[in-house]
C-alpha positions as CSV (number, residue, x, y, z in Angstrom):
1,M,0.5,0.1,0.3
2,S,1.6,3.4,-0.9
3,T,2.1,5.7,1.7
4,R,0.8,9.0,1.9
5,A,1.0,11.1,4.4
6,S,4.4,11.0,6.7
7,I,6.4,12.6,10.0
8,D,9.9,11.2,10.2
9,G,9.8,9.3,7.5
10,R,6.9,7.0,9.1
11,P,3.9,7.2,7.6
12,V,0.6,8.7,9.4
13,G,-2.2,6.1,10.1
14,A,-6.2,6.8,10.5
15,V,-8.8,5.5,12.4
16,V,-12.6,5.6,11.3
17,V,-15.3,4.5,13.5
18,T,-18.5,3.8,11.4
19,F,-22.1,3.1,13.2
20,F,-24.6,2.4,11.1
21,P,-23.2,4.5,8.2
22,D,-25.2,6.7,5.8
23,D,-24.9,6.0,1.8
24,Q,-22.5,9.1,1.8
25,L,-19.7,6.5,2.9
26,D,-17.7,6.2,-0.1
27,S,-17.5,9.1,-1.1
28,R,-15.9,10.4,2.7
29,F,-13.8,7.0,2.6
30,A,-12.2,8.2,-1.3
31,A,-11.6,11.2,0.3
32,I,-10.0,10.1,3.9
33,G,-8.1,7.7,1.4
34,R,-6.1,10.6,-0.9
35,E,-5.1,11.9,2.3
36,F,-3.3,9.1,4.9
37,A,-2.1,4.9,4.5
38,P,-2.4,2.5,6.1
39,V,-6.5,3.6,6.9
40,I,-7.9,1.1,9.5
41,V,-12.0,0.9,9.5
42,V,-13.4,0.0,12.7
43,D,-17.5,-1.0,12.7
44,N,-19.4,-0.6,15.6
45,S,-22.3,-1.6,13.4
46,T,-24.4,-5.1,14.6
47,D,-26.1,-5.5,11.6
48,P,-24.1,-8.3,9.4
49,V,-25.3,-6.6,5.9
50,V,-24.6,-3.2,7.0
51,Q,-21.0,-4.7,8.1
52,A,-20.5,-5.9,4.6
53,R,-21.2,-2.8,3.4
54,V,-18.6,-1.2,5.3
55,R,-16.0,-3.6,4.4
56,A,-16.8,-3.6,1.1
57,A,-16.2,0.2,0.9
58,G,-13.3,0.5,3.0
59,S,-11.7,-3.0,0.6
60,T,-12.3,-0.4,-2.5
61,H,-9.6,1.9,-1.4
62,G,-7.2,-0.3,0.6
63,F,-8.8,0.1,4.5
64,E,-8.2,-2.5,6.6
65,Y,-11.4,-3.4,8.4
66,I,-12.2,-4.3,11.9
67,G,-15.7,-5.4,12.7
68,N,-16.7,-5.3,16.8
69,A,-19.7,-8.2,17.7
70,A,-21.0,-5.5,19.8
71,N,-21.4,-1.7,19.4
72,L,-17.7,-1.0,22.1
73,G,-18.5,2.7,21.9
74,L,-16.1,5.0,20.4
75,A,-13.3,5.1,23.1
76,A,-12.7,1.4,22.6
77,A,-13.2,1.8,18.6
78,L,-11.1,4.2,18.6
79,N,-8.6,2.2,21.2
80,R,-8.7,-0.7,19.1
81,G,-7.6,0.8,16.0
82,F,-4.8,2.9,17.6
83,A,-3.5,0.1,18.7
84,R,-3.3,-1.8,15.5
85,H,-1.5,1.6,14.5
86,A,1.3,1.1,17.3
87,S,2.0,-2.2,17.1
88,R,3.5,-1.7,13.1
89,A,5.0,1.4,14.3
90,V,3.7,4.3,13.0
91,Q,3.6,6.8,15.5
92,W,0.8,9.4,14.6
93,A,-2.7,8.3,13.7
94,V,-6.1,10.4,12.9
95,A,-9.0,9.8,13.6
96,F,-12.0,10.2,12.0
97,D,-15.8,9.5,11.9
98,Q,-18.4,8.4,9.4
99,D,-19.8,11.9,9.0
100,S,-16.5,13.5,8.3
101,T,-14.5,14.7,5.0
102,P,-11.0,16.2,4.9
103,E,-10.5,18.8,2.0
104,P,-7.3,18.9,-0.2
105,G,-4.8,19.5,2.2
106,F,-5.8,18.3,5.3
107,A,-3.4,16.4,6.2
108,D,0.2,18.3,5.1
109,A,-1.6,21.0,7.4
110,L,-1.8,18.5,10.5
111,I,1.3,17.8,10.0
112,A,3.2,21.6,10.1
113,G,1.1,21.9,13.4
114,A,2.9,18.1,14.5
115,Q,6.4,19.0,13.2
116,R,5.9,22.5,15.1
117,P,8.2,22.9,18.4
118,P,7.3,21.5,21.3
119,R,5.4,18.1,21.1
120,P,2.1,17.9,21.1
121,A,-0.6,15.3,22.1
122,V,-3.4,16.1,19.5
123,I,-3.8,18.6,16.9
124,G,-7.4,19.6,15.8
125,A,-8.6,20.1,13.0
126,N,-10.7,23.5,11.8
127,W,-14.1,22.2,10.9
128,T,-17.2,23.4,9.9
129,D,-20.9,22.0,10.8
130,E,-22.4,20.1,7.1
131,A,-25.8,22.0,9.4
132,H,-24.6,25.4,9.1
133,A,-21.6,25.6,6.8
134,D,-21.7,29.8,7.6
135,R,-20.6,29.3,10.9
136,P,-16.8,28.6,11.5
137,S,-16.2,26.2,14.5
138,R,-15.2,27.7,17.9
139,H,-12.8,26.0,20.2
140,L,-12.3,26.1,23.7
141,C,-9.5,27.9,25.6
142,R,-8.6,28.7,29.0
143,H,-9.7,33.1,29.6
144,P,-6.1,34.8,29.7
145,H,-7.3,36.8,32.9
146,L,-9.8,35.0,34.3
147,P,-9.3,31.1,35.3
148,L,-13.4,30.9,35.5
149,C,-14.0,32.2,32.3
150,F,-13.1,30.7,28.7
151,Q,-12.5,32.5,25.7
152,R,-14.0,30.0,22.6
153,P,-12.2,32.0,18.8
154,A,-12.6,30.6,16.0
155,A,-9.4,29.1,14.4
156,E,-8.8,32.1,12.0
157,R,-5.0,31.0,12.5
158,D,-3.5,28.2,14.3
159,L,-4.2,27.9,17.9
160,E,-2.1,26.9,20.5
161,D,-2.8,25.4,23.7
162,V,-6.3,25.0,23.3
163,T,-8.0,23.0,26.1
164,C,-9.9,20.4,23.9
165,V,-10.8,19.7,20.0
166,I,-13.3,16.7,18.7
167,A,-11.8,13.5,17.3
168,S,-12.7,12.9,14.4
169,G,-10.1,15.1,11.7
170,S,-7.8,15.4,15.0
171,L,-3.9,13.9,14.8
172,F,-2.5,12.3,17.9
173,D,0.7,11.1,18.8
174,L,0.5,7.8,19.6
175,S,3.4,7.7,22.4
176,T,1.1,9.8,24.7
177,W,-1.7,7.7,23.5
178,T,0.5,5.1,25.1
179,E,0.9,6.6,28.4
180,L,-2.3,8.2,28.7
181,A,-3.8,4.1,29.0
182,G,-5.9,5.6,25.6
183,F,-9.0,6.8,25.9
184,D,-11.8,6.1,29.2
185,E,-13.6,3.3,27.3
186,G,-15.7,3.8,30.6
187,L,-17.8,7.4,28.7
188,F,-17.9,5.0,25.6
189,L,-19.3,8.3,23.9
190,D,-19.5,11.5,24.8
191,L,-16.6,13.5,26.1
192,V,-13.8,10.7,25.4
193,D,-12.1,13.5,23.0
194,T,-12.6,16.5,26.0
195,D,-11.0,14.0,28.4
196,Y,-8.2,13.1,26.5
197,C,-7.0,16.6,26.0
198,L,-7.4,17.1,29.6
199,R,-5.3,14.1,30.7
200,A,-2.7,14.9,28.0
201,A,-2.5,18.8,29.8
202,R,-1.9,17.2,33.0
203,R,0.8,15.7,31.8
204,G,2.3,19.1,30.6
205,R,0.9,18.1,27.0
206,T,-1.0,20.3,24.6
207,T,-3.3,20.8,21.7
208,R,-3.4,22.7,18.7
209,V,-5.7,23.6,16.5
210,A,-4.6,23.6,13.0
211,A,-6.1,27.0,10.8
212,A,-5.7,24.9,7.4
213,A,-6.8,21.6,8.5
214,R,-10.2,21.5,6.5
215,L,-12.7,19.0,7.4
216,R,-16.6,18.9,6.4
217,H,-18.1,17.9,9.6
218,R,-22.1,16.1,10.3
219,R,-22.0,17.3,13.9
220,G,-25.2,15.5,15.5
221,S,-28.4,16.3,14.1
222,K,-28.9,19.7,14.0
223,Q,-32.1,21.7,12.3
224,P,-32.8,24.8,11.9
225,V,-35.2,26.5,13.9
226,R,-36.9,30.0,13.4
227,F,-37.8,31.7,16.8
228,A,-38.6,35.8,17.8
229,G,-36.8,36.6,13.8
230,R,-33.2,34.3,14.2
231,T,-32.2,31.1,13.3
232,F,-31.1,28.7,15.8
233,F,-30.3,25.5,15.2
234,P,-30.6,23.3,18.9
235,A,-29.1,19.2,19.1
236,F,-32.6,17.4,18.5
237,M,-29.9,14.2,20.5
238,P,-32.1,11.5,20.7
239,P,-32.9,10.5,24.8
240,L,-29.8,7.9,24.6
241,R,-27.3,10.1,23.2
242,L,-29.0,13.0,26.1
243,R,-28.1,10.2,29.1
244,Y,-24.6,9.9,27.8
245,L,-23.6,13.5,27.3
246,F,-24.7,14.6,31.0
247,R,-23.8,11.3,32.4
248,N,-19.7,11.9,31.5
249,R,-20.4,15.4,32.0
250,I,-20.2,14.5,35.5
251,A,-17.6,12.6,35.2
252,L,-15.6,15.1,34.1
253,C,-16.5,18.1,35.6
254,A,-15.5,16.0,39.0
255,R,-12.0,14.9,36.9
256,H,-10.6,18.4,35.9
257,A,-12.8,21.0,37.7
258,R,-10.2,21.5,39.9
259,S,-7.1,21.9,37.7
260,T,-9.0,24.1,34.7
261,P,-12.0,25.4,36.1
262,H,-13.0,26.8,33.4
263,V,-13.9,23.5,31.8
264,L,-16.9,23.7,34.8
265,S,-18.1,26.9,33.6
266,F,-18.3,25.9,29.5
267,E,-20.7,22.3,30.7
268,L,-22.6,24.4,33.3
269,V,-23.0,26.9,30.4
270,Y,-23.7,24.4,27.4
271,A,-25.7,22.2,29.7
272,A,-28.4,25.0,30.1
273,K,-28.1,25.9,26.6
274,I,-29.3,22.9,25.9
275,L,-31.5,22.3,28.3
276,T,-33.0,25.2,27.1
277,E,-33.1,24.2,23.1
278,I,-35.5,21.0,24.2
279,V,-37.7,23.0,26.4
280,L,-38.2,25.9,23.8
281,F,-37.6,24.1,20.1
282,E,-37.6,20.4,20.5
283,D,-39.8,17.7,20.6
284,R,-40.7,14.5,23.0
285,K,-39.2,16.9,25.7
286,L,-40.2,15.0,28.7
287,R,-38.6,12.2,27.4
288,K,-35.8,14.4,26.6
289,L,-35.5,16.1,29.7
290,A,-36.1,13.2,31.3
291,A,-33.0,11.5,29.6
292,C,-31.0,14.4,30.9
293,A,-32.0,13.9,34.5
294,R,-30.7,10.2,34.4
295,G,-27.6,10.8,32.8
296,V,-27.2,13.7,36.0
297,W,-27.8,10.4,38.6
298,D,-25.8,7.9,36.4
299,G,-22.8,10.6,37.0
300,L,-23.7,11.3,40.8
301,T,-23.8,7.2,41.1
302,G,-20.6,6.5,39.3
303,R,-22.0,4.8,36.5
304,K,-19.8,3.9,33.5
305,G,-20.4,1.6,29.9
306,P,-22.6,1.3,27.7
307,I,-26.4,2.1,28.8
308,A,-29.2,0.2,28.0
309,S,-31.4,1.3,25.2
310,A,-34.4,1.0,27.0
């Protein structure tokens, strides 16, 4: 297999995590394959027909396929893919989910960020949500003067020492991944990437954003809603996803609020935003609010791992 992106003469690998992907999977695989090799697909789909489709799509582009008998969650899937790369002496690997498409030149931009000292733990992408492509992504940072406050700048230029980045489209130093014992599989899904970046920061490693690494990304199920003369984009997350998110938010704040208090401030503000949007804009309000409450209780009682959909 030909090597595309490389650092110090070694290939930069990629891991794509899939779970019942849509019909645009092949075009996204093609875009990833143009930038990176080797690529490993870790499939959390549990339907044999879907697994066969994902395997065939990956095979077309020379991707290696790892199928899971059950949905192991994002953290475990990334750990499986990164472990396979690390066993073959790959030192850097990019994570993608099935809804992300890198633009041409994506790999070069990430590599430039990785090679600028000091060596970072993670280099994030400058992503755009396809639900509203005219709005740039914003990245959480500590306020320079007020420890309890946060900023969320857009990546108009490379950003140094951001608090966290989303996993999809981010380049990970696998030596740091090994040192941290990987992603926390107890979180299963949401905030896996945030927790990882914060644990890396506690070991003195930084997270960056490469402004030129452009990624088209579909984040959740956002839908435009008109209200009071303005357009809002509530998340429309299903109840189970909300339960994971609110559970993991409690765990994240318990772990990191003392060392990074601005994360606590941000998570409180973001939780209030989600709850307000559910009440004002979304369907199944009572069911979703109940899921948020159950998630908080799960977090307070230390529940980890997958949650049964019932």
